[in-house]
C-alpha positions in Angstrom: 103.6 116.1 84.4 107.0 117.5 83.5 109.2 114.6 82.1 112.2 115.4 84.3 110.0 115.6 87.4 108.3 112.4 86.4 111.6 110.6 85.9 112.9 111.7 89.3 109.6 110.7 91.0 109.7 107.3 89.3 113.2 106.7 90.5 112.3 107.5 94.1 109.2 105.3 94.0 111.1 102.4 92.4 113.6 102.5 95.2 110.7 102.5 97.7 108.6 100.1 95.7 109.6 96.9 97.4 110.9 98.6 100.5 112.1 96.2 103.1 113.2 96.6 106.7 116.6 97.8 107.8 116.4 95.6 110.8 118.7 92.7 109.7 122.3 93.5 109.5 123.9 93.2 106.1 125.3 89.8 105.5 126.9 90.3 102.1 128.5 93.3 100.5 127.1 92.8 97.0 123.8 91.8 95.3 123.2 88.1 94.8 125.8 87.2 92.2 123.7 84.8 90.1 120.8 87.1 89.6 120.6 87.9 85.8 120.7 91.7 86.5 123.1 91.8 89.4 125.6 93.9 87.6 123.1 96.7 87.1 122.2 97.1 90.8 123.7 99.7 93.2 123.5 99.7 97.0 120.7 101.7 98.5 121.5 101.1 102.2 121.9 98.0 104.3 121.2 94.7 102.6 119.4 96.4 99.7 120.2 97.0 96.1 118.3 98.7 93.3 118.3 99.4 89.6 115.9 101.7 87.8 116.0 102.4 84.0 116.0 106.2 83.8 114.3 106.1 80.4 111.4 103.9 81.5 107.9 105.4 81.0 105.6 103.6 83.5 102.7 105.8 82.5 101.9 103.5 79.6 101.4 100.3 81.6 97.9 99.2 82.5 98.2 95.4 82.8 100.6 93.1 84.7 101.7 89.5 84.3 103.4 87.9 87.4 105.8 85.1 86.7 105.9 82.0 88.8 108.2 82.7 91.7 111.7 81.1 91.7 114.0 79.9 94.4 117.4 81.4 94.1 120.2 78.7 94.0 123.3 80.9 93.8 126.3 80.4 96.1 125.2 83.3 98.3 121.6 82.1 98.9 120.6 82.4 102.5 118.4 79.4 103.5 120.1 78.1 106.6 118.0 75.3 108.0 115.2 75.7 105.4 114.7 72.6 103.2 114.0 72.7 99.5 110.3 71.9 99.9 109.8 74.8 102.2 111.8 77.2 100.0 109.5 76.3 97.1 106.4 76.7 99.3 107.6 80.1 100.5 108.3 81.3 96.9 104.7 80.3 96.0 103.3 82.2 99.0 105.1 85.3 98.0 104.0 85.0 94.4 100.4 84.2 95.1 100.0 87.3 97.4 101.6 89.5 94.7 99.4 88.2 92.0 96.2 88.6 94.0 97.1 92.1 95.2 98.3 93.5 91.8 95.2 92.1 90.1 93.1 94.6 92.1 94.4 97.4 89.9 96.3 95.7 87.1 94.4 92.9 85.3 96.3 90.1 83.6 95.9 90.7 79.8 94.4 88.2 77.5 97.3 89.0 75.1 100.6 90.7 75.8 100.7 94.2 74.5 102.8 97.4 74.7 101.0 98.3 77.9 101.9 95.1 79.8 104.4 94.8 82.6 106.0 91.5 83.6 106.9 91.1 87.2 109.3 88.4 88.4 110.2 87.4 92.0 113.2 85.4 93.2 113.3 84.1 96.8 116.9 84.6 97.9 116.8 83.7 101.6 114.6 82.9 104.6 115.7 83.4 108.2 113.6 81.0 110.3 111.3 82.1 113.2 111.7 80.5 116.6 108.0 80.0 117.0 107.4 79.5 120.7 110.1 81.9 121.8 109.1 84.6 119.3 105.5 84.5 120.5 106.4 84.4 124.2 108.4 87.7 123.8 105.2 89.4 122.8 102.7 88.3 125.4 104.2 89.7 128.5 103.7 93.4 129.3 107.5 94.0 129.1 107.8 92.1 125.9 104.8 93.8 124.3 106.4 97.2 125.3 109.7 96.3 123.7 108.0 95.1 120.6 106.0 98.3 120.3 109.3 100.3 120.6 110.9 98.1 117.9 107.8 98.6 115.7 108.1 102.4 116.0 111.8 102.2 115.1 111.3 99.7 112.2 113.3 97.0 114.0 113.1 93.2 113.7 111.1 91.4 116.4 112.9 89.1 118.8 113.3 85.5 117.5 111.3 86.5 114.4 112.6 85.6 111.0 112.8 87.5 107.7 112.6 87.1 104.0 115.3 88.2 101.4 113.9 88.5 97.9 114.5 90.2 94.5 111.8 91.5 92.4 112.1 92.7 88.8 109.8 94.5 86.3 110.2 94.1 82.6 108.4 95.4 79.5 106.4 92.2 78.7 106.5 92.9 75.0 110.2 93.7 74.5 111.7 92.0 77.6 113.5 95.2 78.5 114.4 95.4 82.2 112.8 98.5 83.8 113.6 98.0 87.5 115.0 95.5 89.9 115.3 95.5 93.7 116.8 93.3 96.4 115.2 93.7 99.8 115.0 92.0 103.2 111.7 92.2 105.0 110.4 91.1 108.4 107.0 91.4 109.9 106.0 94.2 112.2 107.1 93.2 115.8 103.5 93.7 117.0 102.2 91.2 114.5 101.8 88.3 116.9 100.3 85.8 114.5 103.4 86.2 112.3 105.6 84.9 115.2 103.9 81.4 115.4 106.0 79.8 112.7 108.3 80.5 109.8 105.4 80.0 107.4 103.3 82.5 109.3 106.3 85.0 109.1 106.5 84.5 105.3 102.8 85.0 104.9 102.9 88.3 106.8 105.9 89.5 104.8 104.1 88.4 101.6 101.0 90.4 102.4 102.9 93.6 103.3 105.2 93.3 100.3 102.3 92.8 97.9 100.4 95.8 99.2 103.5 97.9 99.0 104.2 96.8 95.5 100.6 97.5 94.3 100.6 101.0 95.8 104.0 101.8 94.3 103.0 100.6 90.8 99.8 102.6 91.1 101.9 105.7 91.8 104.4 105.0 89.0 101.7 104.4 86.4 99.2 106.8 87.9 96.5 104.1 87.8 93.8 104.8 90.3 93.3 102.1 93.0 90.8 99.5 91.8 90.7 101.0 88.3 
């Protein structure tokens, strides 16, 4: 593939890689200030920011290490009403789903080499789900219809929470930052099980995020699914 074309394609995919939902209004006008790579990120619409190293060559990567997820503790963290124990649990859910999904195409290496990526996740915020109310809005014919319309438009479901996270990819051998993205994601409004509790919302987000990340990395590295 032409190098210029590949670089452009990689930049587009990296922006989409951990794509979130535009459903939640922007609550801050800058990326989380205490993220190590915040100064490199640029806004990409709504409450989203991205950075992509234009010189990165993702074609060489064939294995992935996923760091333990961390809970962001900066002054602009967004965990209103979510206690520390739950924050830690949610970071673990996000990380476990990511590890399991990426392992389908990118095995963890026995030893770090030049073909190894390191992926790191920071949980920046969780908006709680109002369990009974969120579910009730889906089970009536009118509520189901409104939810279907929101699903088509990519909107957030009524009384359903969301997850704000940052994910970074580094060359595991050199530690060089290759890309970083901050995204907010919410479950599809038609995903009724995701409305039962905040934990169920986080689980749904984690599954969707992990699948999106795997497919994007497969495209960027040109690794075949399940290879």
